[in-house]
C-alpha positions, 0 to 999 in steps of 0.5 A: 400459559396454563388454563389461558392465564400466564403462570404468574396469574395461575400460581395466584389462583393456585396459592389463592385456593390453598389459603382458602382451603387451609383457613376453612380447613382450620375452622372446620377442625375446631368445629369438630373439636366443639362436636360440630359439623360445619356443612358448608365450610366443610364443603369449602375446604373439601373443594378448596383443598381438592382444587389446590392438589389438582391445580398443582398438577397443572404446572409444567411437568419437571418430573416427580418432586415431593410437591407432586407426591404430596399432591397425589397423597392429598388427593387420595386422603380427600377422596377417603374424607369425602367418601367418609363424610358424604358416603358414610355420612359419619357413621360407625367407622366413617366418623373417625376415618372423617377426622383423620382424612380430613386432618391429614388433608389439611396437614399436607396443605399447611406442609406445602404452605411451610415449604413455600414460605421458606422458599419464597420469603427472603427472610425465611429463605435466609434461615434455611436456604436448602431446608434442611437447616434447624429452623425448618425442621423445627417448624415442621416438627412443630406443625406436625405436632400440633396437627397430631394434638388437633386430631387427637382433640377433634376424634374425642370432640366430634360425635356427630350423632349426639344432640349437642354437636350434630 
């Protein structure tokens, strides 16, 4: 039991938080590209993604795994994103810091989604049972390239001080 829930129920909550973080994060990123702040969705993204990281640490500990490492990195990046967004108010260097940190946190969550999909979805597991086969590597590479493109577009498009997108 974790927080009074069976491991299965807790896993469902963890996955739901992750999917909420990914969905809201993608909308926030496209908002950035269009020069929009989207404050309510930004808060949902940050809270859901932080909750995903925190709940990930509550599963039975079996040593430091890649998932734990990603959770630690994600937590640090989320803290930086929150400081940039709410402490730095997106002024000066904080604008770029926000964009990069927020998209990196989203990427970490998406990276884990891909890993978990290849572990849990039978058709994907057959394609890459050890996650070292080309379909898995190619999927991760395409995702990374996509997030790099999104980051570049968001840095160019997100100008919160300008009237058109503020």
